[in-house]
N, C-alpha and C positions, 0 to 999 in steps of 0.2 A: 548411397547417402542416407543418413538418418533423417527421418521426418519428425520435426519437433512440434509439439502441440502445447499451446499455453495452458498451464494447469487451471487457471480461472475460467478461460473461455470454454474449455473442455467440459466444465461442470455447470455452466450457467443454465438455469432453468431446471436443473436436476437436484443439486444440493446447494447451489449458490444463487443468490438473487442478483438481478441487474444492478449496476452502480448508478445508472440513470433511469428513473422510473417516471415516465410520462407518455402520453399519446398525442400525436399531431397529424393533421392531414398532410397529404403528399407535398403540397406547395410550401408548407411551413417547416417540414421535417429538417431539411438541410440547414436552415437558418438556426433552429434550436440546437442542432448537433454542434455547429460551430460555436454557438454561445456557451454550451456546456464545456467545450474545450478551453475557451477563453477564461471561464470562471475557474476551472481547475488550475490553469497556468498562472492566473493572478494570485490565487490563494497559496499555491506552492511557492511562488516568488516572495510573497509577503510573510509567510509563516515559516517556511523551511530554509530559505536562502538568506534571510536577514537576521542578525542577532536581535533579541534573544531567540534562539531557534526553538520552535514550539513542538517539534517532533510529530508532525502530522503524517499519519500512515495511509489514510484513505479519505476520499471525499465522495459522498453520495448526494445525488440531486433528485429532488421530487418536484413535480410541477402540477399545479391546478390552474384553472382559468385565471384566478385572482392572484395567486401567490407562487413564489419560487422558494422552495425550502431546501436549505443546504445543511447536510449532516457531516460534521467534521470529526473524524476519529483521531484523537491525539493522546500522547502520553503525558502532555503538560497542559491540561485544560485551563489552568490559571493564567498562562501566558496568552492563550487565544482570547479569553474573556477580558483580561486586563483589570486594572484597579477600578472597582465600581462599574464594570462593564464598558469601560471607555474604548478598549481595543475592538471589541466585537461591534460596538456602535459605529466606529470608524469604518470597519470592513463592510458593514451593512450599507452604509451611506455610499461608499465607493462602488459597491456592486450594483446598487440601485441606479447610480449614474451610468455604469457600464452597460446594464441590461435594459434600463427603463421599466423595470417591474418592481413589485413589492417583494422584498427579500427578507427571509428570516434565517438566522444561523443558529444551529443547535450543536452543542459539543457532546461527544460521547468519549468517555475516558478509556484508553487502552490499559487494562489492568496489569498486563505483564509485557513490557516493552522488549524484554530479551527473547520472547517467543513470537514476536511479530516480524515477519520476513522483511517487510519494507523498511522498518526502523533498523533492523540489523544491517541491511544493505547500506542505508545512509550512514550508519556509524562506521562501517568498514571503509566506505568511500572517503569519509572525512579523515580517518586515520591514515589512509594511503596518501592523501594529499599532503599530510604532515610528515611524510617520508618514514612512516613506521614500517617495520619488517612485515611483508605481506604474509609470510607463512605463519608467523606468530599471531597476527591479527585474525587470520582465518581460523586457526586452531582454537584461539581464545573465545571467539564469538560462537563457534560451533559447540564448544563445551558449555558455555553459558546458557545456550538455548536448551541443551539436554538437561542441565541442572534446573532450568525453569519449567520442566515438565514435558518437553517435546519427546516424541517417540522416535524421531529420526531427523537428521539435518544434513543438507548438502550445500556447500558453499563453493562457487566457481568464480575464478577471476580470469580475465582474458585481456591481453595487451602487452605493453613493454614492461613486464614485471621486473622490479628491481633496477629499472633503467637500462636493461639489455637492448642491444641493437635489434634483435629479432623478437617479434611478438610471439607469445605462446599462451597456453591455458594451463591453469593449475586448479585442482579441486580437493576438497576435504569432505569426507562422508562419514557420518556416525549414525548408527541405527538403521532403520528401514525407511525407504522412500517409495511407496507403491504408486507410481505415477499413472498407471493404467487402471487403477481401481476407482470407479466413479464415486463410491461411497466414502473413499478416503478423504479426510479433511486436510488437504495439502495447501499451505499458505505459500505464495510465491512473491518475491520482490526483486526489483531491478533498479540499479543506480549506476551513475557514471562518476568516476573519480577523475577530475581534471588535474593531472600532475604536471610538473615542469617539463617532463620528457614525453608527454602525450596522454591520451585518455585511456583509462582502464575500466572495463565493464565488470560490474559486480552482480552476480545472480545468487539468490538464496531460496532454497526450498525447505520448508519446515512441515513435518508430518505430525499432526496432533491427534491421531487415532481415527477410528471410523465414526461417521456421523451418527449411526444408530447407538453408539456407546455414549454419546454426549446427551446431556439433559436438553429438554425442549427449549428452555429459556436461553441456554448458551447459544444455540443455533440462531434464535431470533435476534439476540443482541449482536451477533457477528454481522448479520445483515442490516443492522441499525434500523429496525422497524419494518423491514420488508420480509415477506415470506416467499421462498422459491416455490415453484409449481408442485413438486413432489419430492418426498424424501424416502419413500419406500422402495424396496427392490422391485425390478420389473422383470 
């Protein structure tokens, strides 16, 4: 059997920063971990599952003793902020009620949605739910990512594709996907498409080149203000 490793978890602390950045004593750790999960679930439900869809790809959480800071990576920051900041104020008030802490929300714009694995996944899942041809959607999104500057793309669908009785897996691969190279900047996304005949899993891997080829500023902006432990070769 093949042993699959999550591309992000494989690189945490080496070329990727943690998505939750805080320290807690043993007695409080579990409570804060569950709180992080609830925050992510709430924001995903409010911003990604309700119209107008804000195309949120990632949520980073930082904590100090006084404040809970949430960094939202989105392709449509205007929808997260709302007219005159009304939407972000509403979300902040609801999260303060949910957690009982001082909350601040910051938006970071995703400059290229076609090269963001999570946003590509969500887009494919949405089109499959509208009964689009899965082969055409896979090919179209893979080509769009390559056009957006990716060095390699892999899209995999699994489930009752096309409404067939038996579930199966299909994949499209363009360019190189070096999954075992720690210095490789591989973006990974997963989404579920809930169709009338069952759920279909969507996975996307996008390879954006080696980290050492990127500029220092690009790596820092990807981590939304956080610095991983080390980026050099060991």
